[in-house]
N, C-alpha and C positions, 0 to 999 in steps of 0.2 A: 614711443610711449605706449602704443597699443600692443606692440609685439611682446613686451615684457610680461604683462599679465597673462596673455595667451600662452606664452612659453611656460610660465609658472604653473598654469592650469594643466598643461600637458604633462609636466613632471609629476604633479600630484595624482593625476589620473593613472599614470604609469605605475607609481608606487602603490596605489590602492589595488590595482589589478594584481601586482606581484604579491602583495600580502595575502590575498584571497587564495592564491594557488599554492602557497608554500606550506600550509598546515592542514592538508586534507585528512590525514590520519587522526590528528588530535580532534579535528572537527567531528569526525564520525564517533570517536570515543565519547566526546562530550554529548553528542546527540543520544547515544545509547544510554548514557548515565541519566540523562533527563527523562528518557522514556521510563526507565525502571523506578525513578523517584516519583513519577506522576501517579498519584492514587485517586485522582478525581475524574479523569477521563481517559479513554483509550486514545493513544497517540496514533493517528492514522496517517499514512503516507501515500504518495502516488505510487503507481506500479514501479516505475523506474527507480525511484529512491528506495523503495522497499527491497528490490533486488540487490541494490548496492549495499544496503545495511544488513541484509540477510547474509550475503556472502562474507562481509567484513566480520560480523558477530558470530557466524555459524549457527544462527537461530533460524528456526522454521518461519515461513511467512504464512500468515492467516489472511486469505484474500476474500473480502466480502464482495461478491458479484451481485450488483444491484442495478435497478433502473430508477429514473426520477419519478416514474408514475406508480411504482410498486408500494401499495399500502402496507403490506407486511414488512417490507424493508424499513419503512418509516417507523413502524411499531417497534421493530428490533432496535433501531437507533434510539428511540425514546424510552425503552424499557430494558431489555436484556443487556444492551451495550452500555447502559448507565449503572448496572448493578455493580456494587463495590467488589464482590468476589470475581466477577468476570473482568472488570477493569484491572484489578491487581494481577490476575493470572495472565491475562493477555499481554500487559505491559512487561511482565517479568519474563515470560517464556516465548513470546512471539514478536515478530515485526508485523504490525497490522497494516493492511493495504485495502483501500477502497478502489474497486474497478467497476466503472459504469459500463454495463454490457452493451450500451448503445452509443458509446463515445465514438467520435469520428477521427480522433488522433491516431496516427500510426504509432505502434509500440514495437520496440525491438526486444526480443527475448530469445535466448539460446541461438544467437546468430540468424534469427529469422524475423522478418518484418511482418507484423499483423495489422490488418486494416479493417475498416468498417465495410460491411457487405449490405447493399440495399436488398431487402427481402421483405415482401409483404408490406404491411403498413409502417413498420418501424425499422426493421433491419437489425443487425447485430454486429458485434465486434468479433473478429476471428479468434482473438486470444480468449475471450470469454467462452466461445464455443469449444475451443480446445480444452480449457480447464474443466468444463462441465460435460464433456463427451457429447456435445451437441444437444443436450437436454436443457433447453433454455427456459428454466423456471426460476422464479425469484421470490425470496432471496435464496441464493445458493452460496456455498463457501468451498474454497479449495485450500488445502494446506500443502505447501510446497517445502521441500527440504532446502537447505542453503545452496545446494548444487542444482536446484531447479526441477527436481523430480517431484511429481505429485505423490503425496503420502496418503491423502484422504480427501474425499469429497463428501460434503454434507449438504443435503437438499431440504429446503423449506424453512419456515419460521422455527426458531429455536428459543424456548424459554431458558431462563437461567439454569433450571434443573436439568435441561437437556444438553445445553451447550457445554457446561463445565466438564462433564464426563467425556464428551466428544473431543474436547481440547487435550485431554490427557494422552491421547494416542495409544491407549492400552486397550486392545480389543482381543 
């Protein structure tokens, strides 16, 4: 009597796992469609998910390199990143990524593992240092092509009027 429900549960779990792995392409298409339709907020992703979506969509990645203690980072989140024009432009043309420059998780990028480095009072993440050429000031932003090459670095707080032209990549 106890074995039948357990057996049924194992079959259901197995089926559920199979379903999740059979539609990855449609899932990415759907995610991209939802990003472009969102006109109220920038859709932010983790670094790993951002790389995956960038490669799949052939869109550049906009990486917001921030820290939890950065006041100007919080100001950008509350103002510039809420601006309707910025939201629309970002969701249409970029895969937006938040990268905490002091996170302790290991990140894999371009076949290399990047980790946290203890340094001074706070330390830093190696990937953030790579993206910012070791100039650890916040907020800072990196734009990467879909193949992982850095296209542009932007340093410091950006108002809407400053950020929109910088996003166009026409210099």
